[in-house]
N, CA, C and O atoms as a DFTB+ gen file, in Angstrom:
648 C
 N C O
     1  1       0.829      -1.189       0.000
     2  2       0.000       0.000       0.000
     3  2       0.872       1.251       0.000
     4  3       0.354       2.355       0.169
     5  1       2.159       1.107      -0.182
     6  2       3.080       2.231      -0.127
     7  2       2.771       3.238      -1.233
     8  3       2.881       4.443      -1.002
     9  1       2.392       2.788      -2.409
    10  2       2.109       3.704      -3.505
    11  2       0.916       4.603      -3.218
    12  3       0.829       5.711      -3.748
    13  1       0.011       4.140      -2.395
    14  2      -1.229       4.865      -2.164
    15  2      -1.235       5.642      -0.858
    16  3      -2.240       6.272      -0.530
    17  1      -0.153       5.615      -0.111
    18  2      -0.065       6.406       1.114
    19  2       0.405       7.807       0.749
    20  3       1.589       8.036       0.503
    21  1      -0.523       8.722       0.718
    22  2      -0.221      10.089       0.309
    23  2      -0.496      11.012       1.487
    24  3      -1.565      10.952       2.094
    25  1       0.455      11.851       1.802
    26  2       0.262      12.886       2.805
    27  2      -0.253      14.120       2.066
    28  3       0.528      14.853       1.460
    29  1      -1.560      14.348       2.115
    30  2      -2.167      15.410       1.326
    31  2      -1.781      16.798       1.834
    32  3      -1.695      17.734       1.038
    33  1      -1.547      16.955       3.137
    34  2      -1.102      18.252       3.644
    35  2       0.275      18.610       3.088
    36  3       0.528      19.751       2.701
    37  1       1.137      17.636       3.058
    38  2       2.485      17.868       2.527
    39  2       2.440      18.134       1.021
    40  3       3.188      18.965       0.505
    41  1       1.542      17.410       0.317
    42  2       1.388      17.636      -1.119
    43  2       0.888      19.050      -1.400
    44  3       1.385      19.714      -2.310
    45  1      -0.093      19.513      -0.623
    46  2      -0.606      20.881      -0.803
    47  2       0.482      21.908      -0.509
    48  3       0.599      22.922      -1.198
    49  1       1.267      21.635       0.510
    50  2       2.353      22.547       0.851
    51  2       3.396      22.599      -0.261
    52  3       3.963      23.657      -0.530
    53  1       3.649      21.469      -0.905
    54  2       4.646      21.427      -1.973
    55  2       4.148      22.101      -3.246
    56  3       4.947      22.646      -4.007
    57  1       2.853      22.071      -3.485
    58  2       2.304      22.635      -4.721
    59  2       2.178      24.161      -4.647
    60  3       2.375      24.844      -5.651
    61  1       1.860      24.688      -3.492
    62  2       1.660      26.139      -3.344
    63  2       3.024      26.842      -3.393
    64  3       3.956      26.437      -2.699
    65  1       3.138      27.894      -4.212
    66  2       4.409      28.641      -4.277
    67  2       4.741      29.290      -2.932
    68  3       3.852      29.542      -2.119
    69  1       6.011      29.554      -2.710
    70  2       6.478      30.098      -1.439
    71  2       5.830      31.440      -1.095
    72  3       5.551      31.715       0.072
    73  1       5.595      32.258      -2.092
    74  2       5.029      33.582      -1.835
    75  2       3.585      33.503      -1.341
    76  3       3.122      34.402      -0.638
    77  1       2.867      32.428      -1.705
    78  2       1.451      32.322      -1.328
    79  2       1.228      31.494      -0.061
    80  3       0.080      31.290       0.334
    81  1       2.265      31.025       0.569
    82  2       2.123      30.153       1.740
    83  2       1.837      30.977       3.002
    84  3       2.706      31.178       3.850
    85  1       0.639      31.426       3.091
    86  2       0.165      32.156       4.263
    87  2      -0.670      31.195       5.115
    88  3      -1.290      30.281       4.569
    89  1      -0.699      31.380       6.437
    90  2      -1.456      30.456       7.294
    91  2      -2.936      30.358       6.921
    92  3      -3.509      29.269       6.957
    93  1      -3.550      31.462       6.570
    94  2      -4.973      31.439       6.226
    95  2      -5.218      30.630       4.958
    96  3      -6.130      29.805       4.913
    97  1      -4.414      30.860       3.936
    98  2      -4.564      30.132       2.672
    99  2      -4.273      28.643       2.858
   100  3      -4.987      27.802       2.312
   101  1      -3.247      28.318       3.613
   102  2      -2.899      26.910       3.808
   103  2      -3.984      26.180       4.611
   104  3      -4.326      25.040       4.297
   105  1      -4.518      26.827       5.631
   106  2      -5.618      26.207       6.387
   107  2      -6.850      26.013       5.510
   108  3      -7.552      25.010       5.632
   109  1      -7.109      26.971       4.628
   110  2      -8.225      26.842       3.697
   111  2      -8.006      25.651       2.760
   112  3      -8.942      24.897       2.497
   113  1      -6.785      25.475       2.256
   114  2      -6.468      24.319       1.399
   115  2      -6.609      22.997       2.162
   116  3      -7.091      22.003       1.617
   117  1      -6.187      23.001       3.415
   118  2      -6.299      21.777       4.217
   119  2      -7.762      21.401       4.425
   120  3      -8.108      20.219       4.414
   121  1      -8.620      22.396       4.615
   122  2     -10.053      22.134       4.768
   123  2     -10.632      21.600       3.459
   124  3     -11.469      20.698       3.466
   125  1     -10.181      22.161       2.337
   126  2     -10.662      21.682       1.038
   127  2     -10.233      20.240       0.767
   128  3     -10.913      19.517       0.040
   129  1      -9.129      19.830       1.337
   130  2      -8.615      18.481       1.090
   131  2      -9.273      17.403       1.963
   132  3      -8.963      16.224       1.792
   133  1     -10.164      17.760       2.886
   134  2     -10.781      16.745       3.750
   135  2     -11.597      15.740       2.940
   136  3     -11.594      14.549       3.251
   137  1     -12.290      16.203       1.912
   138  2     -13.047      15.276       1.054
   139  2     -12.135      14.310       0.316
   140  3     -12.455      13.133       0.154
   141  1     -11.001      14.822      -0.128
   142  2     -10.030      13.963      -0.823
   143  2      -9.443      12.950       0.151
   144  3      -9.226      11.794      -0.215
   145  1      -9.181      13.374       1.399
   146  2      -8.663      12.441       2.407
   147  2      -9.672      11.329       2.694
   148  3      -9.294      10.163       2.811
   149  1     -10.958      11.687       2.808
   150  2     -11.992      10.671       3.058
   151  2     -12.103       9.702       1.893
   152  3     -12.218       8.493       2.094
   153  1     -12.067      10.230       0.676
   154  2     -12.131       9.361      -0.503
   155  2     -10.918       8.439      -0.559
   156  3     -11.031       7.274      -0.940
   157  1      -9.767       8.964      -0.179
   158  2      -8.555       8.144      -0.151
   159  2      -8.663       7.040       0.904
   160  3      -8.218       5.915       0.676
   161  1      -9.250       7.361       2.050
   162  2      -9.425       6.341       3.098
   163  2     -10.397       5.255       2.652
   164  3     -10.166       4.075       2.916
   165  1     -11.481       5.638       1.977
   166  2     -12.433       4.652       1.459
   167  2     -11.760       3.768       0.419
   168  3     -11.943       2.551       0.419
   169  1     -10.982       4.381      -0.466
   170  2     -10.260       3.610      -1.469
   171  2      -9.263       2.654      -0.821
   172  3      -9.135       1.508      -1.250
   173  1      -8.554       3.119       0.212
   174  2      -7.581       2.260       0.896
   175  2      -8.230       1.053       1.537
   176  3      -7.705      -0.056       1.436
   177  1      -9.373       1.248       2.200
   178  2     -10.048       0.101       2.818
   179  2     -10.607      -0.839       1.755
   180  3     -10.569      -2.057       1.925
   181  1     -11.129      -0.281       0.653
   182  2     -11.617      -1.128      -0.443
   183  2     -10.470      -1.942      -1.039
   184  3     -10.641      -3.122      -1.348
   185  1      -9.317      -1.327      -1.198
   186  2      -8.160      -2.026      -1.766
   187  2      -7.685      -3.143      -0.851
   188  3      -7.339      -4.223      -1.328
   189  1      -7.663      -2.903       0.460
   190  2      -7.269      -3.951       1.403
   191  2      -8.253      -5.119       1.363
   192  3      -7.833      -6.276       1.365
   193  1      -9.553      -4.834       1.326
   194  2     -10.560      -5.900       1.243
   195  2     -10.417      -6.695      -0.043
   196  3     -10.519      -7.921      -0.032
   197  1     -10.182      -6.004      -1.147
   198  2     -10.025      -6.686      -2.433
   199  2      -8.766      -7.536      -2.456
   200  3      -8.790      -8.660      -2.957
   201  1      -7.673      -7.021      -1.924
   202  2      -6.434      -7.809      -1.853
   203  2      -6.637      -9.062      -1.002
   204  3      -6.135     -10.135      -1.335
   205  1      -7.377      -8.917       0.098
   206  2      -7.649     -10.074       0.964
   207  2      -8.469     -11.122       0.214
   208  3      -8.168     -12.314       0.277
   209  1      -9.504     -10.674      -0.492
   210  2     -10.338     -11.629      -1.235
   211  2      -9.561     -12.298      -2.360
   212  3      -9.791     -13.471      -2.655
   213  1      -8.650     -11.575      -2.989
   214  2      -7.879     -12.149      -4.091
   215  2      -6.781     -13.098      -3.624
   216  3      -6.407     -14.014      -4.356
   217  1      -6.262     -12.892      -2.420
   218  2      -5.200     -13.772      -1.942
   219  2      -5.744     -15.041      -1.297
   220  3      -4.979     -15.972      -1.047
   221  1      -7.034     -15.103      -1.023
   222  2      -7.642     -16.299      -0.445
   223  2      -8.538     -16.958      -1.485
   224  3      -9.223     -16.279      -2.250
   225  1      -8.524     -18.294      -1.504
   226  2      -9.341     -19.014      -2.476
   227  2      -9.960     -20.233      -1.801
   228  3     -10.045     -20.283      -0.574
   229  1     -10.389     -21.205      -2.579
   230  2     -11.098     -22.355      -2.051
   231  2     -10.227     -23.460      -1.485
   232  3     -10.756     -24.489      -1.064
   233  1      -8.907     -23.288      -1.458
   234  2      -8.064     -24.308      -0.847
   235  2      -8.390     -24.405       0.637
   236  3      -8.799     -23.426       1.260
   237  1      -8.205     -25.580       1.184
   238  2      -8.603     -25.836       2.566
   239  2      -7.892     -24.886       3.528
   240  3      -8.522     -24.347       4.438
   241  1      -6.603     -24.677       3.340
   242  2      -5.861     -23.813       4.274
   243  2      -6.371     -22.373       4.216
   244  3      -6.487     -21.721       5.254
   245  1      -6.677     -21.871       3.025
   246  2      -7.169     -20.504       2.894
   247  2      -8.603     -20.373       3.382
   248  3      -8.955     -19.386       4.028
   249  1      -9.434     -21.368       3.076
   250  2     -10.826     -21.325       3.524
   251  2     -10.899     -21.366       5.048
   252  3     -11.697     -20.652       5.656
   253  1     -10.070     -22.197       5.658
   254  2     -10.015     -22.251       7.128
   255  2      -9.544     -20.913       7.698
   256  3     -10.063     -20.449       8.713
   257  1      -8.559     -20.296       7.041
   258  2      -8.053     -18.997       7.499
   259  2      -9.134     -17.921       7.394
   260  3      -9.274     -17.096       8.297
   261  1      -9.895     -17.925       6.307
   262  2     -10.963     -16.939       6.135
   263  2     -12.027     -17.112       7.213
   264  3     -12.478     -16.132       7.807
   265  1     -12.428     -18.350       7.464
   266  2     -13.456     -18.600       8.480
   267  2     -12.965     -18.216       9.873
   268  3     -13.711     -17.628      10.656
   269  1     -11.719     -18.546      10.182
   270  2     -11.184     -18.185      11.487
   271  2     -10.986     -16.677      11.616
   272  3     -11.200     -16.122      12.694
   273  1     -10.583     -16.007      10.542
   274  2     -10.441     -14.547      10.591
   275  2     -11.777     -13.870      10.842
   276  3     -11.840     -12.844      11.520
   277  1     -12.828     -14.434      10.305
   278  2     -14.143     -13.796      10.419
   279  2     -14.879     -14.158      11.710
   280  3     -15.483     -13.288      12.336
   281  1     -14.836     -15.440      12.119
   282  2     -15.690     -15.892      13.203
   283  2     -14.959     -16.253      14.498
   284  3     -15.564     -16.200      15.568
   285  1     -13.678     -16.617      14.431
   286  2     -12.946     -17.019      15.633
   287  2     -11.509     -16.507      15.540
   288  3     -10.566     -17.297      15.515
   289  1     -11.345     -15.201      15.489
   290  2     -10.034     -14.618      15.215
   291  2      -9.058     -14.764      16.363
   292  3      -7.850     -14.693      16.134
   293  1      -9.523     -14.964      17.592
   294  2      -8.582     -15.040      18.708
   295  2      -8.041     -16.460      18.921
   296  3      -6.834     -16.643      19.080
   297  1      -8.925     -17.460      18.923
   298  2      -8.473     -18.825      19.217
   299  2      -8.315     -19.702      17.975
   300  3      -7.616     -20.713      18.032
   301  1      -8.942     -19.346      16.864
   302  2      -8.785     -20.023      15.565
   303  2      -9.049     -21.526      15.677
   304  3      -8.178     -22.340      15.370
   305  1     -10.251     -21.886      16.117
   306  2     -10.595     -23.286      16.345
   307  2     -11.438     -23.907      15.237
   308  3     -11.708     -25.106      15.294
   309  1     -11.855     -23.162      14.252
   310  2     -12.688     -23.710      13.173
   311  2     -11.804     -24.565      12.275
   312  3     -10.733     -24.136      11.845
   313  1     -12.263     -25.769      12.000
   314  2     -11.502     -26.725      11.183
   315  2     -12.332     -27.164       9.988
   316  3     -13.556     -27.035       9.986
   317  1     -11.653     -27.683       8.973
   318  2     -12.309     -28.248       7.797
   319  2     -11.760     -29.642       7.600
   320  3     -10.547     -29.841       7.547
   321  1     -12.662     -30.613       7.491
   322  2     -12.255     -32.007       7.305
   323  2     -12.931     -32.584       6.074
   324  3     -14.071     -32.247       5.754
   325  1     -12.206     -33.459       5.392
   326  2     -12.799     -34.203       4.293
   327  2     -13.709     -35.280       4.852
   328  3     -13.459     -35.821       5.929
   329  1     -14.754     -35.585       4.123
   330  2     -15.667     -36.643       4.519
   331  2     -15.162     -37.944       3.912
   332  3     -14.787     -37.987       2.740
   333  1     -15.155     -38.995       4.709
   334  2     -14.697     -40.293       4.214
   335  2     -15.627     -40.782       3.108
   336  3     -16.851     -40.718       3.224
   337  1     -15.014     -41.269       2.037
   338  2     -15.816     -41.754       0.919
   339  2     -16.498     -43.055       1.290
   340  3     -15.913     -43.929       1.930
   341  1     -17.745     -43.160       0.875
   342  2     -18.516     -44.367       1.148
   343  2     -18.430     -45.310      -0.043
   344  3     -18.028     -44.921      -1.140
   345  1     -18.808     -46.527       0.192
   346  2     -18.860     -47.507      -0.890
   347  2     -20.163     -47.330      -1.650
   348  3     -21.105     -48.101      -1.465
   349  1     -20.219     -46.335      -2.489
   350  2     -21.425     -46.096      -3.260
   351  2     -22.090     -44.792      -2.875
   352  3     -21.598     -44.044      -2.029
   353  1     -23.222     -44.535      -3.515
   354  2     -23.967     -43.308      -3.299
   355  2     -25.345     -43.652      -2.765
   356  3     -25.965     -44.625      -3.193
   357  1     -25.815     -42.850      -1.832
   358  2     -27.143     -43.074      -1.271
   359  2     -28.143     -42.242      -2.060
   360  3     -28.007     -41.024      -2.171
   361  1     -29.143     -42.914      -2.603
   362  2     -30.191     -42.273      -3.395
   363  2     -31.536     -42.496      -2.723
   364  3     -31.692     -43.411      -1.915
   365  1     -32.502     -41.659      -3.061
   366  2     -33.845     -41.791      -2.509
   367  2     -34.771     -42.250      -3.620
   368  3     -34.886     -41.584      -4.649
   369  1     -35.433     -43.385      -3.420
   370  2     -36.360     -43.915      -4.408
   371  2     -37.764     -43.469      -4.017
   372  3     -38.294     -43.881      -2.985
   373  1     -38.364     -42.615      -4.859
   374  2     -39.658     -42.023      -4.532
   375  2     -40.791     -43.037      -4.528
   376  3     -41.695     -42.953      -3.697
   377  1     -40.750     -43.998      -5.451
   378  2     -41.861     -44.941      -5.563
   379  2     -42.011     -45.799      -4.308
   380  3     -43.127     -46.144      -3.921
   381  1     -40.885     -46.144      -3.670
   382  2     -40.937     -46.953      -2.452
   383  2     -40.773     -46.114      -1.188
   384  3     -40.883     -46.638      -0.079
   385  1     -40.511     -44.818      -1.346
   386  2     -40.278     -43.899      -0.224
   387  2     -39.191     -44.413       0.721
   388  3     -39.371     -44.453       1.938
   389  1     -38.073     -44.801       0.138
   390  2     -36.967     -45.283       0.955
   391  2     -35.632     -44.923       0.302
   392  3     -35.560     -44.592      -0.882
   393  1     -34.595     -45.000       1.109
   394  2     -33.254     -44.734       0.615
   395  2     -32.654     -46.025       0.073
   396  3     -32.932     -47.112       0.579
   397  1     -31.838     -45.895      -0.953
   398  2     -31.188     -47.029      -1.585
   399  2     -29.718     -46.703      -1.743
   400  3     -29.362     -45.604      -2.167
   401  1     -28.869     -47.648      -1.405
   402  2     -27.434     -47.443      -1.557
   403  2     -26.993     -48.029      -2.890
   404  3     -27.041     -49.242      -3.097
   405  1     -26.562     -47.148      -3.796
   406  2     -26.090     -47.580      -5.107
   407  2     -24.618     -47.946      -4.985
   408  3     -23.854     -47.202      -4.371
   409  1     -24.197     -49.086      -5.559
   410  2     -22.793     -49.490      -5.449
   411  2     -21.875     -48.538      -6.218
   412  3     -22.295     -47.889      -7.177
   413  1     -20.633     -48.468      -5.787
   414  2     -19.646     -47.621      -6.455
   415  2     -19.272     -48.216      -7.796
   416  3     -19.455     -49.413      -8.014
   417  1     -18.755     -47.402      -8.695
   418  2     -18.371     -47.879     -10.021
   419  2     -17.256     -48.911      -9.949
   420  3     -17.192     -49.820     -10.776
   421  1     -16.392     -48.776      -8.979
   422  2     -15.240     -49.670      -8.890
   423  2     -15.634     -51.105      -8.533
   424  3     -14.820     -52.013      -8.699
   425  1     -16.856     -51.334      -8.050
   426  2     -17.265     -52.676      -7.667
   427  2     -17.632     -53.534      -8.869
   428  3     -17.668     -54.760      -8.761
   429  1     -17.906     -52.909     -10.017
   430  2     -18.232     -53.667     -11.209
   431  2     -19.716     -53.963     -11.348
   432  3     -20.119     -54.518     -12.370
   433  1     -20.530     -53.629     -10.394
   434  2     -21.967     -53.838     -10.478
   435  2     -22.617     -52.629     -11.147
   436  3     -22.438     -51.492     -10.708
   437  1     -23.358     -52.885     -12.193
   438  2     -24.013     -51.799     -12.917
   439  2     -25.363     -51.508     -12.266
   440  3     -26.034     -52.414     -11.773
   441  1     -25.743     -50.261     -12.271
   442  2     -27.028     -49.848     -11.731
   443  2     -27.633     -48.851     -12.694
   444  3     -27.027     -47.825     -13.005
   445  1     -28.818     -49.153     -13.161
   446  2     -29.514     -48.252     -14.067
   447  2     -30.431     -47.374     -13.224
   448  3     -31.281     -47.867     -12.482
   449  1     -30.243     -46.082     -13.353
   450  2     -31.025     -45.142     -12.562
   451  2     -31.991     -44.414     -13.485
   452  3     -31.577     -43.739     -14.428
   453  1     -33.284     -44.557     -13.202
   454  2     -34.323     -43.854     -13.931
   455  2     -34.520     -42.505     -13.251
   456  3     -34.712     -42.451     -12.037
   457  1     -34.476     -41.426     -14.008
   458  2     -34.557     -40.102     -13.409
   459  2     -35.874     -39.874     -12.668
   460  3     -35.910     -39.089     -11.721
   461  1     -36.936     -40.529     -13.068
   462  2     -38.221     -40.333     -12.413
   463  2     -38.311     -41.084     -11.092
   464  3     -39.067     -40.693     -10.202
   465  1     -37.556     -42.142     -10.965
   466  2     -37.672     -42.978      -9.776
   467  2     -36.724     -42.561      -8.659
   468  3     -36.993     -42.842      -7.492
   469  1     -35.634     -41.905      -8.988
   470  2     -34.635     -41.551      -7.985
   471  2     -34.399     -40.045      -8.003
   472  3     -34.579     -39.387      -9.028
   473  1     -34.003     -39.524      -6.881
   474  2     -33.658     -38.096      -6.859
   475  2     -32.578     -37.841      -5.827
   476  3     -32.611     -38.375      -4.719
   477  1     -31.631     -37.023      -6.210
   478  2     -30.645     -36.490      -5.283
   479  2     -29.675     -37.473      -4.688
   480  3     -29.821     -38.690      -4.805
   481  1     -28.694     -36.912      -4.055
   482  2     -27.683     -37.656      -3.345
   483  2     -27.369     -36.878      -2.085
   484  3     -27.314     -35.649      -2.110
   485  1     -27.165     -37.570      -1.001
   486  2     -26.954     -36.848       0.254
   487  2     -25.500     -36.831       0.697
   488  3     -25.224     -36.503       1.851
   489  1     -24.574     -37.168      -0.165
   490  2     -23.173     -37.168       0.238
   491  2     -22.594     -35.764       0.111
   492  3     -23.027     -34.983      -0.736
   493  1     -21.614     -35.447       0.955
   494  2     -20.957     -34.143       0.942
   495  2     -19.467     -34.345       0.742
   496  3     -18.945     -35.439       0.955
   497  1     -18.786     -33.286       0.332
   498  2     -17.358     -33.363       0.053
   499  2     -16.493     -32.982       1.255
   500  3     -15.427     -33.561       1.461
   501  1     -16.948     -32.012       2.046
   502  2     -16.188     -31.637       3.231
   503  2     -17.124     -31.130       4.318
   504  3     -18.284     -30.804       4.065
   505  1     -16.592     -31.074       5.528
   506  2     -17.358     -30.628       6.689
   507  2     -16.609     -29.481       7.362
   508  3     -15.398     -29.552       7.576
   509  1     -17.345     -28.434       7.689
   510  2     -16.790     -27.323       8.469
   511  2     -17.136     -27.606       9.920
   512  3     -18.310     -27.670      10.284
   513  1     -16.111     -27.777      10.752
   514  2     -16.318     -28.119      12.161
   515  2     -16.136     -26.852      13.002
   516  3     -15.063     -26.249      13.027
   517  1     -17.212     -26.471      13.685
   518  2     -17.225     -25.257      14.495
   519  2     -17.364     -25.664      15.956
   520  3     -18.196     -26.517      16.265
   521  1     -16.588     -25.092      16.859
   522  2     -16.771     -25.391      18.287
   523  2     -18.174     -24.987      18.742
   524  3     -18.717     -23.977      18.296
   525  1     -18.743     -25.784      19.626
   526  2     -20.134     -25.562      20.028
   527  2     -20.323     -24.239      20.771
   528  3     -21.416     -23.672      20.734
   529  1     -19.299     -23.739      21.437
   530  2     -19.475     -22.470      22.137
   531  2     -19.510     -21.270      21.183
   532  3     -19.889     -20.176      21.601
   533  1     -19.130     -21.446      19.927
   534  2     -19.238     -20.375      18.936
   535  2     -20.607     -20.333      18.281
   536  3     -20.921     -19.381      17.567
   537  1     -21.426     -21.349      18.513
   538  2     -22.713     -21.460      17.827
   539  2     -23.613     -20.259      18.090
   540  3     -24.356     -19.843      17.202
   541  1     -23.561     -19.701      19.281
   542  2     -24.447     -18.590      19.613
   543  2     -23.862     -17.228      19.255
   544  3     -24.552     -16.219      19.396
   545  1     -22.620     -17.166      18.799
   546  2     -21.979     -15.883      18.553
   547  2     -22.135     -15.377      17.122
   548  3     -21.770     -14.233      16.849
   549  1     -22.658     -16.172      16.208
   550  2     -22.810     -15.723      14.822
   551  2     -24.034     -16.378      14.199
   552  3     -24.598     -17.325      14.747
   553  1     -24.428     -15.863      13.056
   554  2     -25.549     -16.413      12.301
   555  2     -24.982     -17.420      11.298
   556  3     -24.048     -17.115      10.556
   557  1     -25.556     -18.613      11.287
   558  2     -25.033     -19.671      10.415
   559  2     -25.145     -19.297       8.941
   560  3     -24.324     -19.735       8.134
   561  1     -26.138     -18.503       8.577
   562  2     -26.291     -18.085       7.179
   563  2     -25.095     -17.241       6.725
   564  3     -24.716     -17.287       5.554
   565  1     -24.501     -16.475       7.640
   566  2     -23.310     -15.700       7.291
   567  2     -22.144     -16.628       6.985
   568  3     -21.388     -16.391       6.043
   569  1     -21.996     -17.683       7.780
   570  2     -20.918     -18.627       7.526
   571  2     -21.153     -19.363       6.207
   572  3     -20.214     -19.577       5.440
   573  1     -22.395     -19.750       5.941
   574  2     -22.696     -20.418       4.678
   575  2     -22.394     -19.509       3.494
   576  3     -21.847     -19.962       2.489
   577  1     -22.743     -18.236       3.603
   578  2     -22.463     -17.298       2.517
   579  2     -20.961     -17.140       2.299
   580  3     -20.502     -17.045       1.161
   581  1     -20.203     -17.112       3.379
   582  2     -18.752     -16.970       3.259
   583  2     -18.125     -18.221       2.641
   584  3     -17.240     -18.115       1.792
   585  1     -18.575     -19.393       3.059
   586  2     -18.052     -20.634       2.481
   587  2     -18.453     -20.723       1.008
   588  3     -17.643     -21.127       0.173
   589  1     -19.688     -20.354       0.682
   590  2     -20.140     -20.386      -0.710
   591  2     -19.342     -19.432      -1.590
   592  3     -19.160     -19.690      -2.780
   593  1     -18.868     -18.339      -1.017
   594  2     -18.072     -17.381      -1.783
   595  2     -16.738     -17.981      -2.204
   596  3     -16.282     -17.754      -3.324
   597  1     -16.114     -18.741      -1.321
   598  2     -14.751     -19.218      -1.580
   599  2     -14.675     -20.654      -2.107
   600  3     -13.694     -20.993      -2.770
   601  1     -15.649     -21.497      -1.846
   602  2     -15.542     -22.905      -2.247
   603  2     -15.735     -23.059      -3.750
   604  3     -16.260     -22.167      -4.417
   605  1     -15.309     -24.186      -4.265
   606  2     -15.567     -24.501      -5.659
   607  2     -17.050     -24.770      -5.841
   608  3     -17.719     -25.237      -4.919
   609  1     -17.562     -24.477      -7.026
   610  2     -19.003     -24.577      -7.255
   611  2     -19.510     -26.009      -7.142
   612  3     -20.664     -26.218      -6.768
   613  1     -18.691     -26.983      -7.449
   614  2     -19.138     -28.373      -7.445
   615  2     -19.065     -29.027      -6.068
   616  3     -19.571     -30.135      -5.893
   617  1     -18.462     -28.383      -5.108
   618  2     -18.274     -28.986      -3.787
   619  2     -19.491     -28.748      -2.904
   620  3     -20.082     -27.668      -2.908
   621  1     -19.852     -29.783      -2.147
   622  2     -20.948     -29.708      -1.188
   623  2     -20.377     -29.862       0.217
   624  3     -19.365     -30.536       0.408
   625  1     -21.021     -29.239       1.196
   626  2     -20.462     -29.245       2.536
   627  2     -21.587     -29.222       3.563
   628  3     -22.750     -28.972       3.244
   629  1     -21.201     -29.492       4.804
   630  2     -22.101     -29.338       5.947
   631  2     -21.346     -28.588       7.035
   632  3     -20.116     -28.584       7.067
   633  1     -22.097     -27.957       7.922
   634  2     -21.512     -27.283       9.063
   635  2     -21.941     -28.060      10.300
   636  3     -23.135     -28.201      10.567
   637  1     -20.969     -28.563      11.055
   638  2     -21.266     -29.324      12.263
   639  2     -20.655     -28.624      13.474
   640  3     -19.662     -27.905      13.363
   641  1     -21.271     -28.854      14.629
   642  2     -20.804     -28.235      15.880
   643  2     -20.329     -29.326      16.820
   644  3     -21.034     -30.310      17.044
   645  1     -19.128     -29.154      17.373
   646  2     -18.565     -30.109      18.340
   647  2     -18.162     -29.407      19.598
   648  3     -17.668     -30.043      20.529
């Protein structure tokens, strides 16, 4: 941020010729520069936020850092774990109103799935583990929005409290 740190009082002093540097005129210029200082401060905070968003992505280490920076900045206890892969996918069969476990492709058993008879899958790719004492300190929708911002579009997750 070194390029954007500007001392506007010093800049005004440098621009005004020596003959015109009277206290009244300089104070008037300093008052005129307050709007520019505020705009510069807004730009600086926007730039810091943008740099933060650009340096963090959906990798587990960065996603964990973003969640801890936002929700548990002092103790940093929020963790992200991969979910163990199951032998197959669990599907819901509407006609029988029950769940069915479809075998994995690696088993060699073929399964024909009719789109009208089955819907959805309940497996997730990762779990966000939040300490139970943090549950009352934030709104879960905010955490979901933050995870949705950084995660890959194809990844599914759950938030659990321990």
